[in-house]
C-alpha positions in Angstrom: -74.0 -81.1 225.5 -76.7 -79.2 227.7 -75.1 -75.8 227.1 -74.9 -75.9 223.2 -78.5 -75.0 222.6 -78.5 -71.9 224.7 -74.9 -70.9 223.6 -75.7 -71.0 219.8 -78.9 -68.7 220.4 -77.0 -66.3 222.6 -74.0 -66.0 220.4 -76.2 -65.6 217.3 -78.2 -62.8 219.1 -74.8 -61.2 220.0 -74.1 -60.9 216.4 -77.6 -59.4 215.9 -78.3 -62.0 213.4 -81.8 -63.8 212.7 -82.1 -67.5 212.4 -82.4 -67.1 208.7 -79.2 -65.1 208.3 -77.4 -67.4 210.7 -78.4 -70.4 208.6 -77.4 -68.8 205.5 -74.0 -68.0 206.7 -73.6 -71.6 207.9 -75.1 -73.0 204.7 -77.8 -74.9 206.7 -81.6 -74.6 206.9 -83.3 -72.3 209.3 -85.2 -75.3 210.8 -81.9 -76.9 211.8 -80.8 -73.8 213.5 -84.2 -73.6 215.3 -83.9 -77.3 216.3 -80.4 -76.7 217.7 -81.4 -73.7 219.6 -84.5 -75.3 221.1 -82.4 -78.4 222.2 -84.8 -80.7 219.9 -81.5 -82.0 218.3 -77.7 -81.8 218.8 -75.4 -80.7 216.0 -73.1 -83.4 214.5 -69.3 -82.9 214.9 -68.9 -81.3 211.5 -71.6 -78.7 212.4 -69.7 -78.1 215.6 -66.6 -77.4 213.9 -68.3 -75.0 211.6 -69.7 -73.2 214.7 -66.5 -73.0 216.3 -64.8 -71.5 213.2 -67.7 -69.2 212.8 -67.7 -67.8 216.4 -63.8 -68.2 216.5 -64.2 -70.2 219.7 -62.7 -73.6 220.7 -65.3 -76.4 220.5 -64.8 -77.3 224.2 -65.7 -73.7 225.2 -69.0 -74.0 223.1 -69.7 -77.3 224.7 -68.8 -77.1 228.2 -69.3 -73.5 229.3 -72.5 -71.3 229.8 -71.7 -68.5 227.5 -75.0 -66.6 228.4 -72.9 -64.6 230.9 -70.8 -63.0 228.2 -71.5 -59.8 226.3 -70.4 -58.7 222.9 -67.2 -57.4 224.5 -66.4 -60.4 226.4 -64.0 -62.1 224.1 -60.2 -61.3 224.2 -58.2 -62.7 221.4 -55.2 -64.8 222.4 -53.1 -66.0 219.4 -55.4 -67.4 216.7 -58.2 -68.3 219.0 -60.5 -66.5 221.2 -61.1 -67.5 224.9 -64.2 -66.6 226.8 -63.3 -63.7 229.1 -66.4 -62.3 230.9 -66.1 -58.2 231.3 -68.6 -57.1 234.0 -70.1 -53.7 233.7 -72.4 -51.6 235.9 -75.5 -49.7 234.9 -73.3 -46.9 233.7 -71.6 -49.3 231.4 -68.3 -48.8 233.4 -66.0 -51.8 233.9 -66.2 -53.5 237.2 -63.2 -55.3 238.8 -63.6 -58.8 239.9 -62.1 -59.6 243.3 -60.6 -63.0 243.8 -61.0 -63.5 247.6 -58.3 -65.3 249.7 -60.5 -68.2 250.3 -61.2 -68.7 246.7 -57.6 -68.2 245.2 -56.8 -71.9 245.6 -59.7 -72.6 243.1 -58.8 -69.9 240.7 -56.7 -72.2 238.5 -59.9 -74.3 237.9 -62.3 -71.4 237.4 -60.4 -68.6 235.7 -62.0 -69.4 232.3 -65.3 -70.5 233.9 -67.9 -67.6 233.5 -69.9 -69.0 236.3 -67.1 -68.9 238.6 -66.2 -65.3 237.6 -69.7 -64.1 237.7 -69.9 -65.1 241.4 -66.8 -63.0 242.5 -67.5 -59.8 244.3 -66.8 -56.7 242.2 -65.6 -53.2 242.9 -65.1 -50.1 240.7 -61.9 -47.9 240.7 -62.6 -44.9 238.4 -59.0 -44.0 238.2 -57.7 -47.1 236.5 -56.4 -47.0 232.9 -58.3 -48.7 230.1 -58.1 -52.4 230.1 -59.4 -55.5 231.6 -58.6 -55.5 235.6 -58.9 -58.0 238.3 -57.9 -58.0 242.0 -55.7 -60.8 243.4 -54.7 -61.6 247.1 -51.1 -61.7 248.0 -49.7 -64.2 250.2 -46.4 -64.4 252.1 -43.6 -61.7 252.0 -41.7 -62.5 248.9 -42.7 -59.1 247.4 -41.7 -56.5 250.0 -43.1 -54.1 251.0 -46.4 -55.7 250.0 -47.9 -57.2 253.1 -49.5 -60.4 253.4 -53.2 -60.1 252.7 -52.9 -57.1 250.4 -54.6 -57.0 246.9 -52.8 -56.4 243.6 -55.2 -54.9 241.0 -53.7 -55.8 237.6 -54.5 -55.5 234.0 -54.7 -58.7 231.7 -51.9 -59.2 229.3 -53.1 -60.6 226.0 -49.7 -61.4 224.4 -47.1 -63.0 226.8 -44.4 -61.6 224.7 -45.3 -58.1 225.7 -43.8 -58.7 229.3 -41.7 -55.8 230.4 -38.4 -56.6 232.2 -38.5 -55.7 235.8 -42.3 -55.0 236.0 -44.4 -57.1 238.5 -47.1 -59.4 237.4 -49.6 -61.8 238.8 -48.8 -65.1 236.8 -51.1 -68.1 236.8 -49.5 -71.4 235.8 -50.8 -74.8 235.3 -48.8 -76.4 238.2 -48.1 -73.7 240.8 -51.3 -71.9 240.5 -51.3 -68.1 241.2 -48.2 -65.9 242.3 -47.0 -62.2 242.3 -43.4 -61.8 241.0 -41.2 -59.5 239.1 -40.8 -60.9 235.6 -38.0 -61.0 232.9 -38.5 -62.0 229.4 -36.4 -65.1 228.6 -38.5 -66.4 225.8 -35.8 -66.1 223.0 -33.3 -67.6 225.3 -35.1 -70.5 227.0 -38.7 -70.1 226.0 -39.5 -69.1 229.6 -40.2 -66.2 232.0 -37.8 -65.4 234.9 -39.7 -64.7 238.2 -37.8 -62.6 240.7 -39.0 -62.0 244.4 -38.2 -58.5 245.7 -37.4 -60.3 249.0 -33.9 -61.7 248.5 -34.6 -64.3 251.0 -36.4 -66.1 248.1 -34.8 -67.4 245.0 -35.7 -66.6 241.4 -36.9 -69.2 239.2 -37.8 -69.9 235.5 -41.4 -70.9 234.4 -41.8 -72.3 230.8 -44.1 -70.2 228.8 -46.2 -73.4 228.1 -47.2 -73.5 231.8 -48.5 -70.0 231.8 -52.3 -69.8 231.6 -52.8 -66.0 232.5 -50.7 -63.0 232.9 -51.7 -59.7 234.6 -49.6 -56.6 235.0 -49.6 -54.7 238.2 -51.7 -51.6 238.1 -52.1 -50.5 241.7 -52.2 -52.3 245.1 -54.7 -52.1 248.0 -53.1 -52.6 251.5 -55.7 -54.2 254.0 -53.4 -53.7 257.0 -52.0 -50.7 258.6 -48.4 -50.3 258.6 -46.5 -50.6 261.8 -44.8 -47.6 263.2 -41.5 -49.6 262.7 -42.2 -50.1 259.1 -42.0 -46.4 258.6 -38.8 -45.7 260.4 -35.7 -44.7 258.3 -33.7 -47.6 260.0 -36.5 -50.1 258.7 -36.6 -48.6 255.2 -32.7 -48.8 255.1 -32.7 -52.4 256.2 -35.3 -53.3 253.5 -33.4 -51.6 250.7 -30.3 -53.4 251.8 -32.1 -56.6 251.6 -33.1 -55.7 248.1 -29.6 -55.2 247.2 -29.7 -51.5 246.9 -26.4 -49.7 247.7 -26.9 -46.9 250.1 -24.5 -44.0 250.1 -23.8 -41.4 252.8 -24.9 -37.8 252.3 -21.3 -36.8 252.0 -20.7 -39.2 249.2 -23.5 -37.6 247.3 -22.1 -34.0 247.5 
């Protein structure tokens, strides 16, 4: 439990507590707090449970992760627990957006809740974004026309999965399939799942049980890293794309 000593000290300081105040809250002696924070002894399981309840963090987060990257705003509540969620800020205290690079996207499922992994990601600032916690994800494939392969979706973290808006596109991270970008429909009451629908009708829709979902991010904006080809902007190409999406096109005469 190499992280527990510095985690206890850091979390106590985030709460602006002295060792004496912290000891009183936990009904232990100041010398025991000092011993834990200096690594001279390790807290027994009963004390770890008390720490977990006090900081409203799972025990495995306290033990396994280095929480010293976190600030006092780095905890986002999910259900009746809190999970570590580092929020990066610049010198002006403006939120920074972590960018998940294409080459690191495969490892995101293993590192999404690891502050060291998140800390190493490059960061950008987009001042026009709405409030919330945003992250940029790379897009692979062509299942979400007209989004090009290699583009980035900047998305806002969704705390409550039941807040899914039907027909809105999301980055969804699942236990088995990793990260994908699809349009979602809330099927929780019907089948305890989300329906993932690609915009490109060459791909099939499918359901994902909510028990498989580990993170959900709602689309805010996209960053295209490739120039559109001339053919992409032609009316005929746009019409073909809309037809593929199942949109019924009517002639101007019919609209009169």
